[in-house]
C-alpha positions in Angstrom: -39.8 0.8 -31.3 -38.5 4.5 -31.7 -41.1 7.0 -30.6 -42.3 9.4 -33.2 -40.9 12.4 -31.4 -37.3 10.8 -31.5 -37.7 10.0 -35.3 -38.4 13.7 -35.8 -35.5 14.8 -33.7 -33.3 12.4 -35.6 -34.5 13.6 -39.1 -34.1 17.2 -37.9 -30.5 16.6 -36.7 -29.7 14.9 -40.1 -31.3 17.9 -42.0 -29.2 20.3 -39.9 -26.0 18.3 -40.8 -27.0 19.1 -44.4 -28.1 22.7 -44.3 -28.2 24.3 -41.0 -25.6 27.0 -40.1 -24.3 29.0 -37.2 -24.8 32.6 -38.3 -23.6 35.8 -36.6 -25.3 39.1 -37.5 -23.8 42.5 -36.7 -26.6 44.9 -35.8 -30.1 44.4 -34.2 -31.8 46.9 -36.5 -34.5 46.0 -39.0 -31.9 44.6 -41.4 -30.6 42.2 -38.7 -34.2 41.3 -37.7 -35.3 40.6 -41.2 -32.2 38.4 -41.9 -33.0 36.4 -38.8 -36.7 36.1 -39.8 -36.1 34.9 -43.2 -33.2 32.5 -42.2 -35.5 30.7 -39.9 -38.8 31.4 -41.8 -39.4 27.8 -42.9 -38.0 24.4 -42.1 -34.4 25.5 -41.9 -33.3 26.1 -38.2 -30.1 28.1 -38.0 -28.5 29.1 -34.8 -28.3 32.9 -34.9 -26.3 35.2 -32.8 -26.9 39.0 -33.0 -24.6 41.6 -31.8 -25.8 45.1 -31.1 -23.7 48.0 -29.7 -26.7 49.7 -28.3 -28.8 48.9 -25.2 -31.9 48.4 -27.2 -33.2 46.5 -30.3 -34.2 48.5 -33.4 -31.2 50.5 -34.6 -32.6 53.5 -36.3 -36.1 52.4 -35.2 -36.5 53.8 -31.8 -39.5 55.1 -29.7 -39.7 57.1 -26.4 -42.5 58.4 -24.2 -43.4 62.1 -24.2 -46.3 63.3 -22.1 -47.6 59.7 -21.7 -47.5 59.2 -25.5 -45.3 56.6 -27.3 -43.5 58.7 -30.0 -41.2 57.5 -32.8 -37.8 59.3 -33.0 -36.6 57.0 -35.8 -38.6 55.6 -38.8 -42.2 56.7 -38.4 -44.1 54.3 -40.5 -44.0 52.2 -43.7 -46.2 52.4 -46.9 -48.6 49.8 -47.9 -46.6 49.3 -51.1 -43.9 47.7 -48.9 -44.8 44.0 -49.6 -42.3 42.3 -47.4 -43.1 44.3 -44.3 -46.9 43.9 -44.9 -46.4 40.0 -45.2 -44.3 39.9 -42.0 -46.9 42.1 -40.2 -49.6 39.5 -41.1 -47.4 36.5 -40.4 -46.3 37.6 -36.9 -49.7 39.1 -36.2 -48.2 42.5 -35.4 -50.8 44.8 -34.0 -51.0 48.1 -35.8 -52.3 51.6 -34.7 -52.5 55.1 -35.8 -52.1 57.4 -32.8 -50.9 60.3 -35.1 -52.4 63.7 -34.8 -55.8 63.7 -36.6 -56.7 67.4 -36.4 -57.1 69.7 -39.3 -53.8 70.4 -41.1 -52.7 73.8 -42.6 -49.4 73.8 -44.5 -47.1 76.8 -44.6 -43.7 77.3 -46.3 -41.3 79.3 -44.1 -38.3 81.0 -45.6 -37.0 82.4 -42.3 -37.0 86.0 -40.7 -40.8 86.1 -40.8 -41.1 85.5 -44.6 -43.6 82.9 -45.9 -43.5 81.6 -49.5 -46.8 81.5 -51.2 -47.0 78.4 -53.5 -48.7 78.7 -56.9 -51.3 76.3 -58.3 -49.5 73.4 -59.9 -52.5 71.4 -61.0 -50.9 70.0 -64.1 -47.6 69.2 -62.4 -49.4 67.5 -59.6 -51.2 65.2 -62.2 -48.0 64.4 -63.9 -46.3 63.5 -60.6 -49.2 61.3 -59.6 -49.0 59.5 -63.0 -45.3 59.0 -62.4 -45.8 57.6 -58.9 -48.4 55.2 -60.2 -46.0 54.0 -62.9 -43.3 53.6 -60.3 -45.6 51.5 -58.2 -46.4 49.3 -61.1 -42.6 48.7 -61.9 -42.0 48.1 -58.2 -44.7 45.4 -58.2 -43.1 44.0 -61.3 -39.7 43.9 -59.5 -41.3 42.0 -56.4 -43.0 39.6 -58.7 -39.9 38.7 -60.9 -37.6 38.4 -57.8 -40.0 35.8 -56.3 -38.9 33.5 -59.1 -35.3 34.5 -59.5 -32.2 33.4 -57.4 -30.9 35.8 -54.8 -29.3 39.0 -56.3 -25.6 39.4 -55.9 -25.5 43.1 -56.3 -27.5 46.3 -56.1 -27.5 46.6 -59.9 -28.8 43.1 -60.2 -31.6 43.9 -57.8 -32.6 46.9 -59.7 -32.9 45.2 -63.1 -36.4 43.7 -62.8 -39.1 46.3 -63.6 -36.5 48.8 -64.9 -35.8 50.2 -61.4 -32.1 50.8 -62.3 -32.7 52.1 -65.8 -35.6 54.6 -65.0 -35.0 55.5 -61.5 -31.6 54.6 -59.9 -29.3 56.1 -62.5 -30.8 59.5 -62.8 -31.4 62.3 -60.2 -34.7 63.5 -59.2 -34.2 66.9 -60.9 -33.4 65.4 -64.3 -36.2 62.8 -64.0 -38.9 65.4 -63.3 -37.6 67.6 -66.2 -37.7 64.6 -68.5 -41.3 63.8 -67.7 -42.6 67.5 -68.2 -42.8 68.4 -64.5 -41.8 72.1 -64.0 -38.8 73.1 -61.8 -41.0 75.6 -59.9 -43.2 72.7 -58.8 -40.1 70.6 -57.8 -38.7 73.6 -55.9 -41.9 74.3 -54.1 -43.5 70.8 -53.5 -41.0 68.1 -54.2 -37.8 69.4 -52.5 -39.4 70.1 -49.2 -40.5 66.6 -49.0 -37.2 65.2 -49.9 -35.7 67.5 -47.2 -38.2 66.1 -44.7 -37.6 62.5 -45.6 -33.8 62.5 -46.3 -32.7 66.0 -45.6 -31.5 66.2 -49.2 -32.6 68.1 -52.4 -33.4 67.1 -55.9 -29.9 65.8 -56.5 -30.9 62.5 -55.0 -31.8 59.6 -57.3 -35.2 59.5 -58.8 -35.8 56.2 -57.0 -35.2 58.0 -53.5 -37.1 61.0 -54.7 -40.3 59.1 -55.6 -39.9 56.9 -52.5 -40.1 60.2 -50.6 -43.4 61.1 -52.3 -45.1 57.7 -52.1 -46.0 57.9 -48.4 -48.1 61.1 -49.1 -50.2 59.2 -51.6 -50.6 55.7 -49.8 -51.7 54.3 -46.5 -49.0 54.2 -43.7 -48.5 51.6 -41.0 -47.0 51.9 -37.6 -46.7 49.3 -34.8 -48.6 49.6 -31.6 -46.2 50.5 -28.9 -43.3 51.4 -31.2 -42.0 50.3 -34.7 -38.9 48.5 -33.0 -41.3 46.0 -31.8 -41.5 44.5 -35.3 -37.8 43.8 -35.1 -38.2 42.3 -31.7 -40.9 40.0 -33.1 -38.6 39.0 -36.0 -35.8 38.1 -33.8 -38.1 36.2 -31.4 -39.6 34.2 -34.4 -36.1 33.3 -35.4 -35.1 32.3 -31.9 -32.1 34.5 -32.3 -29.7 35.1 -29.4 -29.4 38.9 -29.1 -26.4 40.4 -27.2 -27.1 44.0 -26.4 -24.3 46.6 -25.3 -22.0 44.3 -27.2 -20.1 46.3 -29.9 -18.1 44.1 -32.3 -14.4 44.8 -32.3 -13.2 42.2 -34.8 -14.4 39.7 -37.5 -11.7 37.0 -37.9 -11.5 34.3 -40.6 -9.7 31.1 -39.4 -9.8 28.1 -41.4 -12.9 29.0 -43.3 -14.9 29.8 -40.2 -15.6 33.1 -38.6 -15.0 34.3 -35.0 -16.5 37.5 -33.5 -14.6 39.5 -30.9 -17.1 41.7 -29.0 -16.6 43.2 -25.4 -13.1 41.5 -25.5 -14.8 38.0 -25.7 -14.5 35.6 -28.6 -17.6 34.1 -30.0 -17.9 31.4 -32.7 -17.0 29.6 -34.9 -19.6 30.8 -37.4 -20.3 29.5 -40.9 -21.6 32.9 -42.1 -21.5 36.5 -40.8 -23.9 39.3 -41.9 -23.0 43.0 -41.4 -26.3 44.7 -40.8 -25.0 48.2 -40.1 -23.4 50.8 -42.3 -19.8 49.5 -42.8 -18.5 53.0 -42.5 -19.5 52.8 -38.8 -18.8 49.4 -37.7 -15.4 50.2 -36.2 -14.3 46.5 -36.3 -11.1 44.9 -37.7 -11.4 42.4 -40.5 -8.7 39.8 -39.8 -7.5 37.4 -42.5 -10.3 38.6 -44.7 -9.7 40.0 -48.1 -12.3 42.7 -48.6 -13.2 44.2 -52.0 -12.7 47.8 -52.8 -15.4 49.7 -50.7 -16.0 53.4 -51.4 -17.1 55.1 -48.0 -20.4 57.1 -48.3 -21.1 60.4 -46.7 -24.0 60.4 -44.3 -26.5 63.0 -43.1 -26.7 63.6 -39.3 -30.1 64.5 -38.0 -31.7 65.9 -34.8 -35.2 64.9 -34.1 -37.0 66.9 -31.3 -40.3 66.1 -29.8 -42.2 68.9 -28.0 -45.4 68.8 -26.1 -47.1 72.2 -26.3 -50.5 73.5 -27.2 -49.6 75.9 -30.0 -47.0 77.8 -31.7 -45.8 81.3 -30.5 -46.5 83.6 -33.4 -44.1 86.2 -32.3 -41.2 83.7 -33.0 -42.3 83.9 -36.7 -42.7 87.8 -36.4 -46.4 87.5 -36.5 -49.0 89.0 -34.2 -51.5 86.9 -32.1 -54.2 87.3 -34.8 -52.2 85.6 -37.5 -53.7 82.3 -38.7 -50.6 80.2 -38.1 -50.2 76.9 -40.2 -49.6 73.9 -38.0 -47.3 72.1 -40.5 -44.3 74.4 -41.3 -42.2 73.2 -44.2 -39.1 75.0 -45.4 -38.1 75.9 -48.9 -34.5 75.3 -50.3 -33.5 78.8 -49.5 -34.9 78.9 -45.9 -32.6 80.4 -43.2 -34.8 78.7 -40.5 -33.0 76.4 -38.1 -35.3 73.6 -38.8 -36.4 71.5 -41.8 -40.0 70.9 -40.7 -42.3 71.3 -37.6 -45.4 69.1 -37.8 -48.0 67.9 -35.2 -47.4 64.2 -34.7 -49.5 63.0 -31.8 -52.3 64.1 -29.5 -51.5 64.0 -25.8 -54.0 63.1 -23.2 -53.6 66.6 -21.4 -54.9 68.2 -24.6 -51.4 69.2 -25.9 -50.0 68.4 -29.3 -46.8 66.5 -29.5 -44.9 68.3 -32.2 -41.9 66.7 -34.1 -39.1 68.9 -35.4 -36.3 67.7 -37.8 -33.2 69.8 -37.9 -29.4 69.6 -38.6 -28.5 71.3 -35.3 -29.8 71.2 -31.7 -32.9 73.4 -31.5 -33.9 72.5 -27.9 -32.6 76.0 -26.7 -35.3 77.8 -28.7 -38.3 75.5 -28.3 -39.7 77.9 -25.6 -39.6 80.7 -28.2 -41.2 78.6 -30.9 -44.1 77.3 -28.8 -46.4 78.5 -26.1 -46.0 76.7 -22.6 -43.8 73.6 -23.3 -44.7 70.7 -20.9 -42.2 68.0 -22.1 -39.6 67.4 -24.8 -37.1 64.9 -26.0 -34.1 65.2 -28.4 -32.7 62.3 -30.3 -29.5 62.8 -32.2 -28.8 60.4 -35.2 -25.1 60.8 -36.1 -25.6 58.8 -39.3 -29.2 58.8 -40.4 -29.1 58.4 -44.2 -26.3 58.1 -46.8 -26.1 60.7 -49.5 -28.4 59.4 -52.1 -27.1 60.9 -55.4 -26.8 58.2 -58.1 -23.4 56.7 -57.3 -20.8 55.5 -59.9 -21.0 52.0 -58.3 -22.6 50.5 -55.2 -20.9 48.9 -52.4 -20.8 45.0 -52.5 -23.2 42.6 -51.0 -20.7 39.8 -50.7 -17.6 41.1 -48.9 -15.8 37.7 -48.8 -16.9 34.0 -49.0 -19.8 33.7 -46.3 -19.4 37.3 -45.3 -22.3 39.5 -46.3 -23.4 43.1 -46.1 -27.0 44.3 -46.1 -26.6 48.2 -46.0 -25.4 48.8 -49.5 -29.0 48.9 -50.6 -29.5 52.0 -48.5 -27.7 53.8 -51.2 -30.9 53.4 -53.3 -33.2 54.7 -50.6 -32.9 54.5 -46.8 -36.1 52.8 -45.7 -37.4 49.9 -43.5 -38.4 48.0 -46.6 -35.1 48.4 -48.2 -33.3 46.9 -45.2 -35.9 44.1 -45.2 -35.3 43.3 -48.9 -31.5 43.2 -48.1 -32.0 40.9 -45.1 -34.3 38.6 -47.2 -31.9 38.4 -50.0 -28.9 37.5 -47.7 -31.0 34.9 -45.9 -31.7 33.3 -49.3 -28.2 33.2 -50.2 -27.2 31.5 -47.0 -30.2 29.0 -47.3 -29.4 28.1 -50.9 -25.7 27.7 -49.9 -26.6 25.0 -47.4 -28.8 22.9 -49.8 
């Protein structure tokens, strides 16, 4: 009599003949992690190989240690409205923490050369913006709910249909959206654009979807992973039992007889039933052999310097103020600012009593941190050569399906570059592959 375990293995092998695939994923960031997680979320057991050019998992999620504090230099947190990340966090029992700076906050708007902008009271504009954010959240919930019962979407436009995401937010820029809803340009200039600059280093020309996504974290709870946000990517890959190849840049993706082969570090891997590109296609630097690609319009990207500084306080003289000046500790910049940074903010509290400050800038400011702060004890600079695509409403989006069984996640970044966006993209492609195998 056959043992129960043998029967189970036989049934599993028969099931895999029907629906299991060998899948290659290019990129071990959150999009690649989410694809892996959702591919093997339930009873389907795919073989997954993940190829990553860097020596770490996480992509644009990365953490370092400054003055004995774990600090994010990539995505800081996600919002409580991000339903898929919240579910994954619970499913994988990810431990969360909030080690952010919890002292008193005073915000200042710096125009450079010792000049500070004094914002007006925009009470009614504030109320109108909050109303629009709440309406956006309601439409976003509708989008999540409808997509639970729909087949995978084949394009960004199809994704944006439920809840009117495309109609109301993706097709119009932030400036026009605010004007149409009675929110004054003075308020947008003083309060909204500084936030979109901090989040995306872009102004009010970005889509209303990206503009409101920028504002949502200021009005909702934020979540970060204990030990660093990239650990949620590691957990997803481990859950999927993915084989992760670090320091392995992909040089070619080749179609041969309907199967795909990956060339990486001059070694051939495969054959694969499906390939998922989980990195911006503009920077993959790989040849597509015997693959007919659709027309793909290359996007422009923003480069970003993230500088962490451990210091006790600002040096007021850098801002042309005397020692008695009541310095703000969060310094935003206006659209006309000549300052070499976009924001300086207290991010973490160090054990030695210092504050870990985070600076976002377009250029390297490490040479002036000793002028900006008193007594710097530690610092770190992370340069992201492609942080976010330009987020103006595009004439069209890059495709999700590049060729039969060849898929692309990062087109969704053209709506808004965020951890949840990549997770949505990864989940969708996993659904396409899983349905294909049935």
